[in-house]
C-alpha positions in Angstrom: 94.6 107.5 100.7 98.1 109.6 99.4 101.3 108.6 100.7 102.6 111.5 101.6 105.4 110.6 104.0 106.8 107.9 101.5 106.3 104.7 103.0 106.7 101.1 101.8 107.5 97.6 101.5 110.5 96.9 103.5 110.4 92.9 103.2 108.3 89.9 102.7 108.1 86.6 103.0 105.8 83.5 101.8 104.7 80.3 102.6 102.4 77.8 101.0 102.0 73.8 102.6 103.7 71.0 100.5 100.6 69.1 99.8 98.2 69.1 96.3 95.2 68.1 95.0 93.9 68.4 91.8 90.4 68.5 90.7 90.1 65.5 88.5 90.4 63.8 91.8 88.1 65.7 93.6 85.7 64.9 90.7 86.6 61.0 90.6 85.1 61.2 94.5 82.0 63.2 93.7 80.6 61.6 90.3 82.1 64.8 88.3 83.8 65.5 85.8 86.5 67.5 87.6 89.5 68.0 85.1 86.6 70.3 83.1 85.8 71.9 86.3 89.3 72.8 86.8 89.5 74.1 83.1 86.8 75.8 83.5 88.2 77.8 86.0 91.7 77.5 85.8 93.1 75.4 88.4 95.7 73.0 88.0 96.1 71.8 91.6 95.5 73.3 95.2 97.7 73.2 98.3 96.3 71.3 101.5 97.5 71.9 104.6 98.8 69.4 107.1 96.6 68.8 110.5 99.2 70.2 112.3 99.1 73.4 109.8 96.5 76.6 110.2 96.2 79.9 110.0 98.4 80.9 112.9 101.5 78.4 111.4 101.3 79.8 107.8 101.3 83.2 109.2 104.4 83.0 111.4 106.4 80.9 109.0 106.1 84.0 106.1 106.3 86.4 109.0 109.7 84.8 110.1 111.2 84.7 106.8 110.5 88.5 105.8 112.1 89.2 109.2 115.5 87.2 108.4 115.3 88.3 105.1 115.1 92.2 106.2 117.4 91.8 108.8 114.6 93.3 111.2 114.9 93.3 115.1 111.2 91.8 115.9 111.5 94.6 118.9 111.0 97.1 116.3 107.7 96.2 115.0 104.4 98.6 116.5 102.0 96.4 115.0 100.7 93.0 113.6 97.4 92.8 112.2 96.7 89.3 110.6 94.2 89.2 107.9 91.9 86.0 107.9 88.6 84.3 107.7 90.0 81.2 109.0 91.1 81.9 112.4 91.8 78.8 114.8 89.9 80.8 117.4 86.8 82.9 117.6 87.5 84.5 120.1 91.3 84.5 121.3 93.5 86.7 118.4 96.3 84.9 116.0 98.1 88.0 115.9 99.1 87.3 120.1 100.4 84.3 119.1 102.5 84.9 116.1 103.7 88.2 117.2 104.9 85.8 120.9 106.2 83.3 118.2 108.2 86.1 116.6 109.9 87.6 119.4 108.0 91.1 119.0 106.2 90.9 122.3 104.6 93.0 124.6 105.2 96.4 123.0 103.3 96.6 120.3 99.4 96.4 119.0 98.2 93.7 117.1 95.2 92.1 116.1 93.0 90.1 113.4 91.2 91.2 110.7 88.6 90.3 108.9 87.4 91.3 105.6 87.0 87.8 103.6 89.9 88.0 101.0 91.2 91.5 101.0 91.7 91.2 105.2 95.3 91.2 104.1 95.1 94.3 102.1 93.7 96.2 105.0 95.9 95.3 107.0 98.2 96.8 104.9 96.2 100.2 104.3 96.2 100.1 108.5 100.3 100.1 108.6 100.7 102.5 105.8 99.1 104.9 108.4 100.7 104.2 112.0 104.0 104.5 109.9 103.4 107.3 107.9 101.7 109.1 111.1 105.2 108.5 112.8 103.6 106.2 115.6 105.4 103.1 114.8 108.6 102.3 112.8 107.6 98.8 111.2 104.1 97.4 111.1 103.4 93.7 109.9 100.3 92.6 107.6 99.6 89.4 107.1 96.8 87.6 104.7 96.8 84.2 105.4 94.2 81.3 105.2 93.7 77.7 105.2 89.9 78.4 103.5 87.0 76.2 103.4 84.6 74.5 100.8 81.9 72.3 101.3 82.7 68.2 100.2 81.0 68.6 96.5 80.4 72.0 96.4 82.2 74.4 93.5 84.7 75.5 96.1 86.0 72.6 97.2 88.0 72.8 93.8 89.7 75.8 94.5 89.8 76.4 98.2 93.7 75.7 99.7 95.9 77.5 101.8 98.5 79.6 102.5 99.8 82.9 103.1 102.3 86.4 102.7 103.2 88.6 105.2 105.0 92.3 104.7 107.1 94.7 106.5 105.9 98.0 106.0 107.8 100.8 107.3 110.1 104.3 105.5 113.6 103.1 106.1 115.2 100.4 103.2 112.2 100.3 101.2 112.1 97.7 98.4 108.9 98.9 96.6 107.5 102.5 97.3 103.4 102.8 98.1 102.6 105.6 96.0 99.3 105.6 96.8 96.0 103.3 97.6 92.2 103.4 96.8 89.4 101.5 98.0 85.6 100.4 96.6 83.3 98.9 98.7 79.2 98.4 98.5 77.3 95.9 100.8 76.8 93.0 98.3 76.1 89.4 99.4 77.8 87.4 97.2 79.7 85.3 100.2 79.4 84.8 103.6 79.3 82.1 106.6 77.3 82.7 109.5 79.1 82.2 113.3 79.0 78.3 113.9 78.7 77.5 110.3 81.3 75.0 109.1 81.5 75.9 105.5 80.7 79.2 103.5 77.7 79.8 101.3 77.8 81.6 98.2 75.7 82.9 95.6 77.2 81.0 92.5 77.3 83.6 89.5 76.5 86.7 91.1 79.3 86.3 92.7 81.1 87.1 89.3 79.6 89.6 87.4 78.1 92.5 90.5 80.7 91.4 93.1 84.3 90.4 91.9 84.3 92.1 88.3 82.3 95.3 89.3 84.4 95.7 92.6 87.9 95.1 91.4 87.4 96.9 87.8 86.0 99.8 89.2 89.0 100.3 92.1 91.3 99.6 89.1 89.6 102.5 87.2 90.2 104.8 90.1 93.2 104.4 91.3 94.8 104.6 87.5 92.7 107.5 87.2 94.4 109.5 90.7 97.5 108.7 89.0 97.4 109.2 86.1 98.0 105.9 84.2 97.2 103.7 81.8 97.6 99.8 81.5 100.8 100.3 79.4 102.4 102.0 82.5 102.5 99.5 84.8 105.1 96.4 84.4 103.3 93.8 86.8 99.5 93.9 87.9 98.2 91.7 90.5 94.3 91.0 91.3 92.7 89.0 93.6 92.3 84.9 92.4 89.4 83.5 93.6 89.9 80.8 90.7 92.6 81.3 87.7 90.0 83.0 85.4 88.6 85.4 86.7 91.3 87.5 87.6 92.7 86.8 83.6 89.3 88.3 82.1 89.4 91.3 84.1 93.0 91.8 83.3 91.9 91.6 79.8 89.5 93.6 80.3 91.1 96.7 81.5 93.7 96.4 78.7 96.4 94.0 80.6 98.4 92.0 78.7 99.2 88.0 79.7 103.4 89.1 80.1 102.0 91.5 82.5 99.7 89.0 84.7 102.4 86.4 84.7 103.8 86.3 88.2 101.0 87.9 89.8 98.8 84.9 88.9 99.7 82.2 91.4 96.1 80.7 92.0 96.2 77.9 89.4 99.0 76.3 91.0 98.1 76.5 94.3 94.5 77.4 94.1 92.5 79.8 95.9 94.6 80.8 99.5 91.8 83.9 100.1 93.1 86.6 102.2 96.5 85.3 100.7 95.7 84.8 97.2 96.6 88.7 95.8 99.6 89.0 98.6 101.2 85.9 97.2 100.8 86.8 93.9 102.6 90.2 95.3 105.0 88.1 96.4 105.9 86.2 93.6 106.3 89.8 91.2 108.8 91.4 93.9 110.5 87.8 93.7 111.2 88.6 89.6 111.0 92.4 89.8 113.7 95.1 89.0 114.4 98.7 89.9 111.6 101.4 88.6 109.3 98.7 87.8 105.7 99.8 88.6 103.0 97.8 89.7 99.5 97.5 90.4 98.0 95.2 93.2 94.1 95.6 93.0 92.7 92.9 96.0 89.1 91.5 96.5 87.1 90.7 99.7 83.5 89.9 99.0 80.7 90.9 101.2 81.8 93.3 99.4 84.9 95.6 98.8 88.2 95.7 96.7 91.7 97.9 97.6 94.3 98.6 95.5 97.9 99.8 95.7 100.2 101.4 93.3 103.9 100.9 93.8 107.2 101.4 92.4 110.2 99.3 93.0 113.0 100.9 94.4 116.9 100.3 93.9 117.5 98.3 97.1 115.6 95.4 95.6 119.0 94.9 93.5 120.4 94.2 97.0 118.0 92.8 99.1 118.8 89.2 100.4 115.7 86.5 99.6 118.7 83.4 100.4 115.9 82.7 103.6 112.9 81.3 102.6 111.7 79.5 99.6 110.6 81.6 96.2 106.9 81.8 95.6 108.0 80.1 91.9 108.8 76.5 94.1 105.8 76.2 95.7 103.9 77.0 92.6 106.0 74.3 90.8 106.5 71.9 93.4 104.6 69.8 96.2 103.2 66.2 97.3 100.3 65.1 95.8 97.3 63.4 97.6 94.0 61.6 96.8 90.9 62.2 98.2 90.5 60.3 101.2 93.8 61.5 103.0 93.2 65.1 101.6 89.6 64.7 103.6 91.4 63.3 106.6 93.8 66.3 106.6 91.0 68.9 106.2 88.3 67.1 109.0 85.8 66.1 106.4 85.2 62.6 108.0 83.2 62.9 110.9 82.4 60.2 113.0 79.3 59.7 114.9 78.8 58.4 117.9 75.6 56.2 118.8 74.0 56.4 122.2 73.7 53.3 124.8 
């Protein structure tokens, strides 16, 4: 989709819960070498939501930061879409609660998006279309999750929590979205049926035919359309189920460690699922300068990939980040937990009653 009407990112905000647990602590409980697992995945620690935090609270906090930074009147928002695979309710939208919490109701459209970890990038594409058509002034796209991993499963070493919100519009852009590209197939690498507490995955199948194929093809196609090469980008952000996959993907495509530096966040906070690529983009924008070109390639199991080619505008120089926490502080900070408290926070302990 070409961006002929010039829309882009007007403001953004991110939020990551303060608690952290290390792979070594998880492995200790399950009799596994957690430190070796963490090194293999390139995940040093992961975020853990507090008992009173969920996709709604994370989304609301991220959006409040974005609105304050951009000095945006919530009543000017025409759409709010929340992408997640951990919506608190099976039937009751997250987006309406978030809209009410920030004062954007009642004259807007709101909906929840689901496409594994790329629901947030799909929301950005939808907002782009609505803004470009003139139907709305501002659209909000959020990627947020409190991701799930079964006790002792490989996912438990990386599944974490966090999210980012982006306000899409025409006025006061800090990053222009030049174009977007998607690549989609039916590839069953990861799934969770209705009523299942934890997702299932197909192990190594999630790599080559799933993540690497979709991200690689989508990245190559958008660069072909833009007549660009890896060297033309200052920053690149990939979806990051761990630190290993995006690093390998970047090298295969020809990107350097320096280009991937700010966009790689999972090693320090874990896999935030729908928030992963978007928190990486938020960190890039925290460090970006006018004229920087950014490539973002998201991925969602099932499977699909969305890519964006962006150019940072002069507006970034006067952008006010005094509200909210810089992403880098989320990556460097955190309160450590042991497994017992982590299990309590994540509801992994279930007390069964006895029948009389």
